[in-house]
C-alpha positions in Angstrom: 15.2 8.9 22.4 13.4 11.9 21.0 12.0 11.1 17.6 11.2 13.8 15.1 8.9 13.0 12.3 7.3 14.7 9.5 6.1 14.4 5.9 7.4 17.3 3.8 4.2 18.4 2.5 1.1 20.3 3.6 -1.5 17.9 2.1 -3.9 17.2 4.9 -4.7 13.7 3.8 -0.9 12.9 3.2 0.3 9.6 2.1 3.7 10.8 3.1 2.6 11.4 6.5 0.9 8.1 6.8 4.2 6.6 5.7 6.4 8.5 8.2 3.9 7.9 11.1 4.3 4.2 10.3 8.0 4.4 10.3 8.0 6.2 13.4 5.8 3.6 15.2 8.2 1.0 14.1 11.2 2.8 15.7 8.9 3.0 18.8 8.7 -0.8 18.8 12.4 -1.1 18.8 13.0 1.6 21.3 10.8 1.5 24.4 12.2 4.9 25.4 11.1 6.8 22.0 9.3 9.9 22.4 7.8 10.7 19.0 6.7 14.0 17.7 5.3 14.3 14.5 5.1 17.7 13.0 2.4 18.9 10.3 3.8 21.1 7.7 0.3 23.2 7.9 1.7 24.6 11.3 4.9 25.9 9.4 3.5 27.8 6.5 5.5 31.2 6.5 6.1 33.9 4.0 8.0 32.9 0.9 11.7 33.4 1.8 13.5 36.5 0.3 16.5 38.2 1.2 14.5 41.5 1.7 12.2 39.9 4.2 15.1 38.2 6.2 17.0 41.6 6.2 13.7 43.4 7.4 12.4 41.0 9.9 15.1 38.6 10.7 14.5 34.8 10.9 10.8 33.9 10.9 10.0 32.4 14.5 8.5 29.3 12.8 11.6 28.8 10.9 13.8 29.0 14.2 11.3 26.6 16.0 11.7 23.9 13.1 15.2 24.4 13.2 15.5 23.9 17.1 13.2 20.9 17.1 15.7 19.2 14.6 18.6 20.0 16.8 16.7 18.8 20.0 15.9 15.5 18.1 18.2 12.3 18.6 16.8 11.0 15.3 14.8 12.4 12.4 12.4 10.7 10.0 11.2 12.7 7.0 9.2 11.4 4.1 9.0 13.6 0.9 6.1 14.3 -1.2 7.1 15.0 -4.6 5.5 17.9 -6.5 6.5 18.2 -10.1 9.7 16.2 -9.6 10.8 18.3 -6.5 10.3 19.3 -2.9 6.7 20.4 -1.9 6.7 24.4 -1.5 5.9 24.3 2.0 8.8 22.2 2.7 11.4 24.2 0.6 10.2 27.3 1.9 10.6 26.5 5.4 13.9 24.8 4.6 15.2 27.8 2.8 14.5 30.0 5.8 16.0 27.3 8.3 19.3 27.2 6.2 19.8 31.0 6.8 19.9 30.3 10.5 22.7 27.7 9.6 23.4 25.8 6.5 23.5 22.5 8.5 19.9 22.3 8.9 20.0 18.7 10.1 22.7 19.3 12.5 24.2 15.9 12.0 21.0 14.1 13.4 20.8 10.5 12.4 18.2 10.6 9.5 16.1 8.2 7.7 14.3 9.6 4.5 11.4 8.3 2.5 9.1 9.0 -0.1 5.9 7.8 -1.8 3.6 8.2 -4.4 0.2 6.9 -5.7 2.2 5.8 -8.8 5.0 3.6 -9.8 7.8 6.1 -9.5 7.3 6.4 -5.5 9.0 9.9 -5.5 12.1 8.7 -6.5 13.1 12.0 -8.2 12.7 14.2 -4.9 14.3 11.5 -2.8 17.3 11.3 -5.0 17.7 15.2 -4.7 17.2 14.9 -0.6 20.1 12.1 -0.8 22.1 14.1 -3.2 22.1 17.2 -0.8 22.3 15.6 2.4 25.9 16.2 3.2 25.7 19.8 2.7 23.0 20.1 4.9 24.7 17.9 7.6 22.1 15.2 7.5 23.7 12.0 8.9 21.7 9.9 6.4 21.2 6.3 7.9 18.6 4.9 5.3 16.3 5.9 2.6 13.3 4.1 1.0 11.0 4.9 -2.0 7.6 3.3 -1.8 5.9 3.2 -5.2 2.2 2.5 -5.8 1.3 3.4 -2.3 -2.3 2.5 -2.3 -1.3 -1.2 -3.5 1.6 -1.3 -0.8 0.1 0.0 2.1 -2.9 -0.9 4.1 -4.3 2.7 5.2 -6.8 1.2 7.5 -4.0 -0.4 9.7 -1.5 2.1 8.9 1.4 -0.4 8.0 3.1 -1.5 4.5 1.4 -4.7 3.4 4.0 -5.3 0.8 6.4 -7.7 2.9 9.6 -6.7 0.8 8.9 -2.9 1.4 8.1 -3.6 5.0 11.5 -5.4 5.5 13.4 -2.6 4.1 11.7 0.0 6.1 12.2 -2.2 9.3 16.0 -2.2 8.4 16.3 1.4 7.7 14.5 2.5 11.0 16.6 -0.1 12.9 19.7 1.9 11.7 18.3 4.8 13.9 17.6 2.6 17.0 21.4 1.6 17.0 
């Protein structure tokens, strides 16, 4: 099973990357054949999408690579950072480029989406946006979870959720990908 996981942010010390890495590791505990690849959005920083750039230069190779990685994965795990109530610019730009290849960016790949923030909102605004648009981009949404108050609910030393209720919800969401 090829597992593609990424935090939709370019923050080097991303709490969303910590969360999605934990989720990928939970999946690997359930699927011994899991091959996990965790992408870093810093490796996908490309010029801001514009029709003019697209027409002049075609699809950016990194956008094609991102699209191809989703297509080659058996399952996808994404944790969305929330910037001013929406997607982080690095993800939104990469997604915009990839959607020019094919609007079905997620290519019907079984996906679990997550979000977290240091505050009580748990980045629910961006998670709601992702849930609401999932069907338009061929995301086979199997589960979702918002983790509020990250530093109260996540043990950063051990890399695991320490809140039992949230931990069980994450395990349930990830189990939907193992089926």
